[in-house]
N, C-alpha and C positions, 0 to 999 in steps of 0.2 A: 048631020044631026046628033051623031053621036056622040060630038064632043058638047053639043045645047044640052042633051039632055044630062051631061055631067054636071052641067056647070047647074041645070035647076034644081038636080038631087042632090047638092052636098048641102049639105049647112051651116045657116050663115052665120054660128057663132063656131069656126074650130076646138076639137079637143070637147073633156069630159063638158062635162055638166055640170052647173053653178052645184056643191052641196045646200039641201034643202036649207029654210033659216033652220028652222025645230030644227037640224038636227045640229046646224052650226052650234043654237042656241046652245043645246045643250049638250058639249063638245065643252067649254068654254066651266059652265054650269056645275060641271064635274074636277073639270083642274081649280076653279075656284074653292069648292068648298073641301079639296082633296090635295093639299096643297104638294103633298113630293109623289103623286102620278105623274107619271110622265103618260108618252102618244098614245104607246104601245097599253100597256096599262090599262088607258082612257080606254084602247080600240078595242080589248075585254069588255068590258062592260056594258058598249052600247052591246054587242057581241052576247051577252045575256039577255038580253034586251031586244033577239029577236031586231035590232038594228045594223042592216050594211053595210059596214064602210068599211075602207081599207084602211091601214092603220097608213101610210103617206099623203089621208085626204083628215088624218089628227094631226100629224107632222107636220102638215101647211096651214091648217086653221091659227092653230099657236103658234107658228111662226109669223103667220100674219098679222095677230095680235101681240104681236111684239112677246112674248115666253118661248121659255126658255122649252123644249117641248123633251126632255130629262129628266129623269122620276127624281135628280139629285136639284132642282132645280127651286126647292123649299126646303127639303130638311134641312134640319139644324141636328149638326153632331153634339155628343157632352164636349168635343173642347168650341164648338162656337159658345153653347148655355154656359157655362164656365165664365167666363168673361163677362160676359153681355148680361148678366146679371147679378156682378160680382155684390154690389150693393145692397141685393136684400135678399144672398145665402144667407143660411145657417147649418150648420151640418153640427150632427150629436154622433153618440157615440157611447158603449159600456167599454169599459175596465173593467179586470178582473186582476185580483190578488190576494193575497196569500197572509192574514200577518200572526206573527206571532205564538200566539194562542190556538195558531189551528181552523180560523176558523177564513173563511176562504168572502171575501168582498166586493161587493159588485160598486165601479164608481159609472157614474151617469153623467158627462157632457159637455155644453155647448159649444162651439167658437165660430163668432162672425168671419164671416171672408173680408171681406170690405179692410178691418180695424184690424184683426186678429185678436182680441178683445175674449176672452176664455170664460167661462163660467162652468160652477159644480152648481154640480144640482142638489144632488145630495149622494151619500155613499147606505148602500142597504146588505144581507145577508141572506135577505130573502126579496128580490125585484119581483115584486110580485104587480103584477095588472093593475092595484088600487097608489102603490107606492107610484107607479112608475105617470101615470095618471094626473095626480094629485102633484108631480114634480113639475109637469107641463101647467096645470094651470097655472103653475106658482112664477117659470119664464110668462107665458102668455103675461102675466101678470104685468112681473117686469119691465116685456119689455114696451111695454101699454106707459108703463109712467116715464118709461126712459126716452118715446116717439119713435124708437123702435118701426120701418118701415120694411122687414124683413118678410118677402113673398113664398118663400122655401124652404126648407126642410132638408137637407138630404141627410137620410139613413139606409145601413145595413138589413138586410132582412131577418134582419135576429129575434127570434119567435119571441125576446120579453120586451122587443113592443106591443104593444096593446095593437089592434082595434079603431079604442076608442078614443086615444091618443092622438090617431090622422084626425079626427072628429073634432077634437078641440080643438087643433090648429089653423082647421078647414072654416073654424066658427068665428079664428082669426083673423080669414082670413089667410091664410099660409096652404101653402101645396107641399106636402107629402115627398118627392121625388127619392127612389127605390132609388139603391146601386145593383148592379149584379150579381150575376150571387160568386163570389168568391172575384172575388174583382177590388180589392180595396183604396188602389188608385183613383174610382173612382171619388173615394171619398181619403182624397192627398192630405187637406190641409188639417182633417180634425189627424188623419193617421198622423199624421207631422209630433201632432200636438200628444199624441198617445204617447210614440216615443221620444220626445225630452222633457214628461211627466216620468215614466219611465225610466233613464238613459239619467235625471240632472236628479231625480226625488223618490221611486221606489226600489233600487238600484243602492240606493246610497243611503236610508234613510232604515233603522228598522224598528217598524211601526209593531205597538203592541195590541192595539184592541182597537177595531172602533174608534170610542173616542182618539182617539189619539188616530186613524187617517185622517175623520175630518180637524182637527186640527193642521195636521202637516196638512191639506190641501188647500186650507184657507189659506197658511202663508203663502204654498206655492202662486199657487191665484193673482195672489197680489206682487210678488214677487216676479211675473209670467208680467200681465198685464199695464205695471206700471212701469218696473226698470232693466228684466231681461232684454238686448239688443234683437231686433229681428232686420235677419238680410232685405224680408222682402217688402219692409220698411222703411230701406236705406235705414236702418242700424236705430231706429226708435224705437217707440216702444206703445204698446195699443193705445196705453192714457197718458205717453208723457213725448211730443217732444224730441228730437234733439239740439244741444246747444249748438249758439255758431263758434265756430274756430276760432282757439288762442291763438293772435297776432302778436298779441304785449309776449316780448322774451323772456323779460324778470320773472309772468308771471309762468311762462315754460319754465323758465329752470330754479325756476323753489314751487315746486310741484306740493305742492299739503294735502295728500288723500286717504279720507277716513275712507274707514270698512269694516259693513257693519253685518252683521253673522245674520243672519235666520234661518232655525232650529239647530241652532248648534255646534254654526259653522257650516250646518251641510248646502242651505248658498249661504254668497256673500253677496252683498250692495257698495261699490264703491262711491263716492264723492264726496265733494271740494269739505273742508274743515270746516264750520263752522270762523 
């Protein structure tokens, strides 16, 4: 009699009862709307809503749907962001220098990640909000004329960048991405150009005044984009391809190389003599 009674009292489906369909749908909705959430974060959000569900239940539901319950499931790291968006990335920064007349000058430059082409937007002793926004407007027009499909611009948190600058870029479909505080490596390509500009130009050239600085920067911009070899581009330049290797032995034994000096010999360009 006891065994018969035990069989009649045994539930037809052993184990825990299935999760209510609405709760299951809510868990999947939370994960869909918050890709960075893991099962424990979802469990915490359910608790704030007064829904009593164990964290293991949330874990099982995500696994059944083929979703990784870990919170890093869909997070995007900075190392992943840069390669995935290279074709649509710009970077901007200010450079400071002092001319021989004792005036501090600020240089605003932008570089394209994919081509490494740099553009000096201007120099000024007083980088006001109006000056910066006008420089950015000119940049947006140049990008439109060139058909550039930039979608992000990386910059630091320098106070010389006004809020209106981000609004102008947003209207052009370019989202501003801020680097971390005191983390120049997050804008490494721009910082590398700044280092090259200082080492190859500013540290080797006596700049008299703002007019002279603008001339020197125009020359260096042309040199950097048209001639200077870049390791990241397999020794090509942003606007110059690499020549095919010389296979004719006679040409190798009789190399007629011409040197062109820029800025009175500060920069040297080498090419075959005509």
